[in-house]
N, C-alpha and C positions, 0 to 999 in steps of 0.2 A: 514278335517284339512285345516286350512288357511295357505297358503304359506307366506313367508316373503314378496315377491313381492306384493301379493294381500293385505296384511296388510298395506304396504306402500301406495298403491293406495287408499285404503279405508281412511286412515288417511289424505292423501293429498286432496281427494275429499271432505271430511268433512271440512277441513280447507278452501277450496275454497268456499264451501256453506256458511260457517259462515262469511267469508270475504265479500261475496256479499249480506249479510243481510238475509240469510236463505230463499231464494225465493222458491216457490213451482214450481214443474214441470221442473226443470233444472238438475235433478239427472243424466241423461244420459250425458248431456253436461259436467257436473262437473266430472263425472267418466272418460270420454274420455280425457278431459284436464289433469286430474291427471295421467292417464295412460301414456300419451305422456310425461309429465314432469318427471315421475319416470324413464321411458325408456331413455330419453335424459340424465338424471343424471347418469344412469348406463353406458351408452355409453361413456359419457365424462370421467367417472372414469376409464374405461378400456383403454381409449386413453392416459391417463396421463403416462408419463415416470416413471418407477419405481413402477408402480402399479402391484401387482401380478395378474396374470391371474387366473380365476377359474380353478380348477383341470380338469374339463371336457374339457375345451378349450385347455389346455396344452396337454392332452392326444390325442386329435384329431389332433392338429398341428404336434405332433411328428409322428403320423401315416402317415401324409402327407409329412414328411421329413422336416418340419419347426421347429423352436424353438422359 
């Protein structure tokens, strides 16, 4: 089963590949770039004020005495 994160990375890597003219042999470079972009986007979204935290993060922070 493909996770939402993996699907986002695949779509981003494909878009990068197309944008660069569909070059051969750059699949790993495109994948790593897409992975970094998707992760940066996720991190930025979490840092925005008013953005709800994922439930797992909330549960962990409550166990540690944070909110």
